[in-house]
N, C-alpha and C positions, 0 to 999 in steps of 0.2 A: 455894257452891264445887265444882264440877261435879267430880269426877274422871277426868281425859281415859286413855284407856287408852296402853298402853305396846306403842310403834312402836319399829322395826327403829332407829328413826332414834337412839333413848337404848340401843340394845345396842351392845358393842363385842365386837369377835368374839375369838375366841380368841386368841390370841398368844403363843408360848413362843418359839418359832425357835431356833438357831443350831444348837449339839451334840442339842438335843434330834429336829430333825425325824432326823438319821440312825437315831433307834431305832424309825422308823414302819419296819413290813414290809410294808404297802399301802395303797393310795393314798386312799382313806377316810380311816379313821385321821394319813394324812400330810396330804390338803389339808384337813382340820378343823382344821388349827391356820393361822389367816392367814399364818402367815410361812414355810411352808413351801411346795413343789413335789413335784410326784412327775415322773420320766419313765419311761415305761410301759418301754421297749426294757429299761434296764437295768437296772426293778423295783426302783427308790430313790427313797428322801424326799431332798431339799437341802433346804437354807435358801433361802429367794427369793434373796438378799442373796448368797448365793454365785456368785466369778465361778471357780472352779477345776472349776464342774461342766458341761456340756457336753451336753445332750439333742440327738440327732439331728434329730426332729421336736419341736414344740413339747409342754413341758410341761404338766401338769393342775393347776389353778388351786386348782380346785374340787369339792366334792364332788360336784356334778353333772356332773361331765366322766369319773367315772370308773365303769367298766363294773361292773355290778353281776351275782354271779355268776348270777341267776336270769338274764341276758339271753341265755345260754348253751343252747344245744338240743341238744349233742350231747354225747361222757363225754369225748373228746379236746380240744378248745377248753374245756369247763368248767374240763381238768386243765394247762391253758394259758394260761387268762385271767393276762394281763400285768399287769392291776394289784392282784392280789392273790390268797392263795391262797385254792379252793374244791377242793371233792369232790364227788363223784357219788354219788348214790345212786340203784342201779341198777334194785331194782323200781320205781320211780315217776320213773325217769327224768327226774329235773330235778336240775339244779346249783343247791347250795346252798355259802354260807361254808364254809372247813373247819374241821374242828375240832368241829363239833357232834353231830355222828352217828357210833355207833363202827360201825354194819357199812353204810361208805362205801371206793367206790372210789378214792381216792390217789394211787392207781399207772395208766399209761397199757396198763401192757401188761394191766391188767385189766375194760380198760374190754368194754363186748360190742360185737357186729361191728356195723356201720356199717348200715341197713336196706337201701338201694343193691347190699350185698353178699353179703346173704341169698338163697340163690339156690333155698330152698325153701318150701312152706306149712309144716314143721312147725320148721324150722327160722328160717324171721319171724316166729311168733307162739307160738312156743316160749320161746325166748331173750329174758332180758330187753329193753325197752324198746318203744315207739309206733309201735309198724311193721305194715302194713293189706298184706295177700297178694292181688295182683289176680289173680284165678283166668284172667279172658281171655287176659292177657299176660303168664301166668307170672314176675312181677316186683313183688318189696318195694318199699313205700316206704316212707316214714317219715308217720306218722298224725297230718295236718294238715290244719284246712277244706278240704275241699273245694268249689270252685265251681261247679265241671264236671260234666256228666249220667256223665260213663264216667268221671270219678273216681271218685265217689259211687257207680255200680254197682261198683265194684272194692272198694268202704271194703262196701256191703252183699256181695258174694260174698264178700267175707272174714270172716264169721260163717259160712258153709257150709263151710269153711275148718277154723272153730273148731272147730266139732259134730261135724264126720267128724274132728277129729283128737282130737276128745273121747271119743267114741265105739268109735275104734278102742281105747283105752288101756283103755277100762271093759268091753270084751271080752277085750283081753290078759289082762285081771288079773284075771276069774270064768273064765279059760279056757274062752271062748264059741268062739273062733272063731281 
């Protein structure tokens, strides 16, 4: 007799439901319970069978429908994630699940300035974030994968900005200029 592999047909979804749904504080933990649903607008988990809970948009029923913290590329978006608490790691410019790091940002007032709001080379590359300075247009942009030649040129020129800022800093520290 050949053993057959265990497939999803033999698994029963986790289901506790009822009042236990109300204890879930994020989309992932909520929808992991087959009998619970998550409402992003109210940021609440509720029993699917509940008739007294109304979600303005469609409720999320499976973990795959939840927005993951890592999907957010800006601090403000990260901290306002409707599917669960997230925190921002400023030095790494990334969003992660809340409660994992002691030196993270959890309050919007502490978020770094958005790239497009930075008005100089110094603030662009000196403050935390994935920003690049375009010397030619004097504009700060979020550093994503560039596809056009002009965008690549900006990214290349931002290295010049970084080096000139670094050299100025060194000169100032050794009192040479």
